[in-house]
C-alpha positions in Angstrom: 0.0 0.0 0.0 1.4 3.3 -1.0 1.5 6.0 1.7 1.2 9.5 0.5 2.9 12.4 2.3 0.7 15.1 3.7 1.7 18.3 2.1 1.0 21.6 4.1 0.3 24.5 1.9 3.0 27.1 2.0 0.6 29.8 3.1 -0.4 27.8 6.2 3.2 27.0 7.2 4.0 30.7 7.0 1.1 31.5 9.2 2.4 29.0 11.8 5.8 30.6 11.7 4.2 34.1 12.1 2.2 32.9 15.1 5.4 31.6 16.7 7.0 35.0 16.1 4.0 36.8 17.5 4.0 34.6 20.6 7.6 35.5 21.3 6.8 39.2 21.0 3.9 38.8 23.3 5.9 36.8 25.8 8.7 39.3 25.7 6.3 42.3 26.1 4.5 40.6 29.0 7.8 39.8 30.7 8.8 43.4 30.4 5.5 44.6 31.8 5.6 42.1 34.6 9.1 43.2 35.5 7.9 46.8 35.5 4.9 45.8 37.7 7.2 43.9 40.1 9.6 46.8 40.1 6.8 49.2 40.8 5.5 47.0 43.6 9.0 46.6 45.2 10.0 50.3 45.0 6.5 51.5 46.1 6.6 49.0 48.9 9.9 50.4 50.1 8.6 54.0 49.8 5.5 53.0 51.8 7.6 51.4 54.6 10.0 54.3 54.7 7.1 56.8 54.8 5.6 54.9 57.8 9.0 54.9 59.5 9.4 58.6 59.0 5.9 59.3 60.3 6.5 57.2 63.4 9.7 59.1 64.0 7.9 62.5 63.6 5.0 61.5 65.8 7.1 60.3 68.7 9.7 63.1 68.4 6.9 65.8 68.3 5.3 64.4 71.4 8.5 64.0 73.3 9.7 67.4 72.3 6.5 69.2 73.4 7.0 67.7 76.8 10.2 69.8 77.2 8.6 73.2 76.5 8.4 74.8 79.9 8.7 78.4 79.1 12.5 78.6 79.3 15.3 78.7 76.7 16.8 75.4 78.0 13.3 73.8 77.5 13.5 74.7 73.8 17.1 73.5 73.6 16.0 70.1 75.0 13.0 70.0 72.6 15.4 70.7 69.7 17.7 67.8 70.7 14.7 65.5 71.0 13.3 66.6 67.6 16.7 65.9 65.9 17.4 62.5 67.4 14.0 61.2 68.6 12.8 60.2 72.1 15.7 57.8 72.7 18.3 60.5 72.1 21.8 60.2 70.6 22.4 56.9 72.3 19.9 55.3 70.0 18.9 57.7 67.2 15.9 56.9 65.0 16.6 55.3 61.6 14.7 54.3 58.5 15.0 51.6 55.8 14.9 48.8 58.5 17.3 50.8 60.8 20.0 50.9 58.1 20.0 54.7 57.6 19.9 57.4 60.3 17.4 60.1 60.0 19.4 63.3 59.7 17.3 65.8 57.6 15.1 67.1 60.4 13.6 70.6 61.0 11.7 71.7 64.1 9.6 74.9 64.5 7.8 76.3 67.5 4.6 78.2 68.2 2.5 79.5 71.2 -0.8 78.4 69.6 -1.5 75.5 67.3 -2.7 77.7 64.4 -0.2 80.5 65.2 3.1 81.4 63.5 5.8 78.7 63.8 9.4 80.0 64.2 12.7 78.4 63.8 14.8 76.9 66.6 17.2 79.9 66.3 14.4 82.4 66.8 12.7 80.3 69.6 15.9 80.6 71.7 16.3 84.3 71.2 14.8 85.1 74.7 15.3 83.5 78.1 11.5 83.0 78.5 8.8 82.1 76.1 5.2 80.7 75.8 5.9 78.1 73.2 3.6 75.1 73.6 3.7 73.5 70.2 6.5 72.0 68.1 6.3 70.8 64.5 8.9 68.1 63.5 9.4 67.5 59.8 11.8 65.3 57.9 12.4 63.8 54.5 14.4 60.9 52.9 15.5 60.2 49.4 14.5 56.7 48.3 16.5 55.2 45.3 14.4 53.6 42.6 16.2 50.3 42.0 13.9 48.2 39.8 12.0 51.0 38.2 15.2 52.7 37.3 16.6 49.4 35.8 13.5 48.8 33.7 13.3 52.4 32.4 17.1 52.6 31.9 17.1 55.8 33.9 18.0 55.2 37.5 16.3 57.8 39.7 14.9 58.5 43.2 11.9 60.0 45.0 11.8 62.1 48.1 9.5 60.8 50.9 8.5 63.3 53.6 6.5 63.3 56.9 5.7 65.8 59.6 3.8 65.9 63.0 2.8 68.6 65.5 2.8 67.9 69.2 1.6 70.3 71.8 0.2 71.1 75.2 -3.5 71.0 75.1 -5.3 73.0 77.8 -7.8 70.8 79.6 -11.3 71.8 80.7 -11.5 73.9 83.9 -13.0 71.0 85.9 -10.5 68.3 86.6 -11.2 64.6 87.3 -8.4 62.7 85.7 -7.0 61.3 88.9 -3.5 62.7 88.6 -3.4 65.1 91.6 -1.5 64.7 94.9 -3.4 65.7 98.0 -1.4 68.9 98.8 -2.4 72.5 98.4 0.5 75.0 98.3 -0.4 78.6 99.1 -0.4 81.3 96.5 1.7 84.4 97.3 -0.4 86.5 94.9 -4.0 85.2 94.4 -4.6 87.7 91.6 -1.8 86.3 89.5 -3.5 83.6 87.4 -0.2 82.6 85.7 2.3 81.7 88.5 0.2 82.8 91.6 3.2 84.9 92.7 5.4 81.9 92.9 8.9 81.9 91.2 9.7 79.0 88.9 12.7 77.1 90.2 12.1 78.1 93.8 11.2 75.5 96.5 7.8 76.1 98.3 5.9 74.3 101.0 3.7 71.3 100.3 3.1 70.5 104.0 3.6 73.0 106.7 5.4 72.3 110.0 4.3 72.6 113.6 1.1 74.7 114.1 0.8 75.1 110.3 3.0 78.2 110.4 6.6 77.0 110.2 8.6 76.0 107.2 12.2 75.8 106.0 11.2 75.9 102.3 13.1 78.9 100.9 10.2 80.3 98.9 8.0 80.7 102.0 10.6 81.6 104.5 9.9 85.1 105.8 6.5 85.2 104.1 3.5 85.3 106.5 0.8 82.9 105.5 -2.7 84.2 106.1 -5.1 82.0 108.1 -2.4 79.6 109.4 -4.9 77.5 111.3 -3.2 75.0 113.6 -5.0 71.9 112.3 -4.3 72.6 108.7 -0.9 71.5 107.4 -1.6 71.7 103.6 -3.3 68.4 103.0 -6.6 68.4 101.0 -9.3 65.7 100.5 -9.5 64.8 96.8 -11.7 61.9 97.5 -9.3 59.8 99.6 -10.9 60.9 102.8 -9.3 62.0 106.1 -7.8 58.6 107.0 -4.0 58.2 107.1 -4.1 55.1 104.8 -6.1 56.9 102.1 -3.8 59.9 102.3 -0.7 57.8 101.9 -2.1 56.0 98.9 -3.1 59.3 97.3 0.4 60.7 97.8 2.2 57.6 96.4 -0.1 57.1 93.4 -2.1 60.3 92.8 -5.4 58.5 92.1 -7.8 61.3 92.9 -10.1 63.0 92.0 -11.5 60.1 90.1 -15.0 61.1 89.0 -16.5 58.7 91.5 -15.6 59.7 95.1 -16.6 63.2 96.2 -15.3 65.6 95.1 -15.7 64.1 91.7 -14.1 67.1 90.1 -12.0 70.1 91.2 -11.3 73.4 89.6 -10.4 77.0 90.2 -12.9 78.6 92.5 -13.8 75.4 94.4 -13.6 75.0 98.2 -11.9 71.7 99.0 -11.9 70.2 102.5 -8.7 70.2 104.4 -7.3 67.0 105.9 -6.3 68.0 109.5 -3.3 66.9 111.5 0.3 66.2 110.9 -0.3 62.7 109.5 3.3 61.5 110.4 3.1 58.4 108.1 2.9 60.7 105.1 6.7 61.1 105.4 7.0 57.5 104.3 4.5 58.1 101.5 6.3 61.1 100.0 9.6 59.4 100.3 8.2 56.3 98.5 6.7 58.5 95.8 10.1 60.2 95.3 11.8 56.8 95.2 9.6 55.7 92.3 12.0 57.8 90.3 15.5 56.5 89.7 17.0 60.0 89.8 17.7 60.7 93.4 20.5 63.3 92.9 18.9 66.2 91.0 18.0 69.0 93.4 17.0 71.6 90.7 14.6 71.6 87.9 17.3 72.4 85.4 19.3 69.3 86.5 16.3 67.1 86.5 15.3 68.1 83.0 18.7 66.9 81.8 18.2 63.6 83.6 14.8 63.2 81.9 16.5 63.8 78.5 19.1 61.2 79.3 16.5 58.7 80.3 17.9 58.5 83.9 14.8 60.2 85.4 11.3 58.8 84.7 9.1 61.7 85.7 7.6 60.3 88.9 9.1 63.1 91.0 6.9 65.5 89.0 3.6 66.1 90.6 0.5 68.2 90.0 -1.2 69.9 92.9 -3.9 72.5 93.6 -2.9 76.0 94.6 -5.0 77.9 97.1 -5.7 81.4 98.1 -4.7 81.5 101.8 -6.7 84.7 102.4 -9.9 82.7 101.8 -9.2 79.5 103.8 -11.7 78.7 106.5 -11.3 77.0 109.9 -14.8 75.6 110.8 -14.6 71.8 111.4 -11.7 70.6 109.3 -11.7 73.8 107.4 -11.5 74.3 103.6 -9.1 75.7 101.1 -10.3 77.9 98.2 -8.5 76.6 95.2 -7.5 79.1 92.4 -5.6 76.9 90.0 -3.0 74.1 89.5 0.8 74.0 89.7 3.5 71.5 88.6 6.2 70.8 91.3 9.3 68.7 91.4 9.6 66.6 94.6 12.9 66.6 96.5 15.0 63.4 96.6 13.8 61.0 99.2 16.9 61.5 101.4 16.1 65.2 101.7 12.7 64.5 103.1 14.1 62.0 105.5 16.8 64.5 106.7 14.8 67.7 106.9 11.4 66.6 108.0 12.3 66.0 111.6 11.2 63.2 114.0 8.0 61.6 112.7 7.9 63.9 109.7 6.6 66.8 111.9 8.4 69.5 109.9 7.7 70.9 106.4 7.9 69.1 103.1 9.2 71.2 100.2 9.0 70.9 96.4 10.3 73.0 93.5 7.7 75.0 91.6 8.0 74.5 87.8 5.0 76.3 86.4 1.4 75.7 85.1 0.4 72.1 85.6 1.2 69.4 83.0 -0.4 66.0 83.4 2.1 64.5 81.1 5.0 65.5 83.3 7.3 68.4 83.0 6.6 72.1 82.9 4.5 73.9 80.3 4.7 77.0 78.1 1.1 77.7 79.1 0.3 81.2 80.4 -2.7 80.1 82.6 -2.5 78.3 85.9 -6.2 78.0 86.2 -6.3 74.7 84.3 -4.0 71.8 83.5 -2.3 70.9 80.2 -1.7 67.6 78.5 0.7 66.5 75.8 -1.1 65.3 72.7 -0.4 64.8 69.0 -2.3 67.5 67.0 -1.4 66.5 63.5 
């Protein structure tokens, strides 16, 4: 039987060769497109990661920097250092690209109000005092385009940026956040709604000595306190009651007012019950509160600020208390204090209380006045002592 060969027409064979050539072109084009897509995904992914890293740095640096703004030049200096290096400082500066590149291109600007004019660090340190409460931290990083550059044949880069503004938010007039200690230092000038006649950096009396009229705290020595009733030593009832155990707990942990126990809130203009007596065990309580802070050597606010910046201090020696008008204190029963605002104070090292407070803690307890109250620790650039401030991220 004779087998005939199948002959493919020349036109059809050419079509097959054409299709093979077209497939190669499609495959090559698809591979190029896929390489471009993969390159775009890789480079865009890196940009997204670095953008998040930059934003995290700016957020944390802005919050930490705002905490340093206490109305002084040194406060701005410390805020500037924090803005440049991040909350952990120069010992562990923030980095991007999986910690492979240090963040170096940082700018920080300062303002007294959130929507106000922001000035450079150089201008912010032009005067010894200021009212800056807000700091904006901005940075950028140049990201090389590896894959996209290789695909396009034109290696390039893109600049990724981030910024954040941290500041001291003035809280509502009535306070119930549970962060106060049960002391009420006396204002020297009740008409002064900024510092109450107190001098920042000076030590004043938290608890008065015998007969409520003696003290060795420098800011009150030689100053005659009005209405120095014998039973009133400077303690106030913020909800912990008159018992010694409640008072000790409130001193060590500051859990009142808490919105539950009366008074549920406190604010300027309120009359707050005094807690009578010496309450000798409070010496142990104030020493324990001071000892919650590793820094037991700094005796001034300036030194303590540096220890905070270095991470040696943790802020537990910083306390918020009510400030009263001694002219309007009353004696009936346990008596009351008329509160006119809030102040931030730095507790002495524990050894100072142990040495200076006499047998049974019968003498005075001192603390350094910093300025308007800051629930987040530290001083503030605020100009009103009638309410408290809190560090928050604004943008």
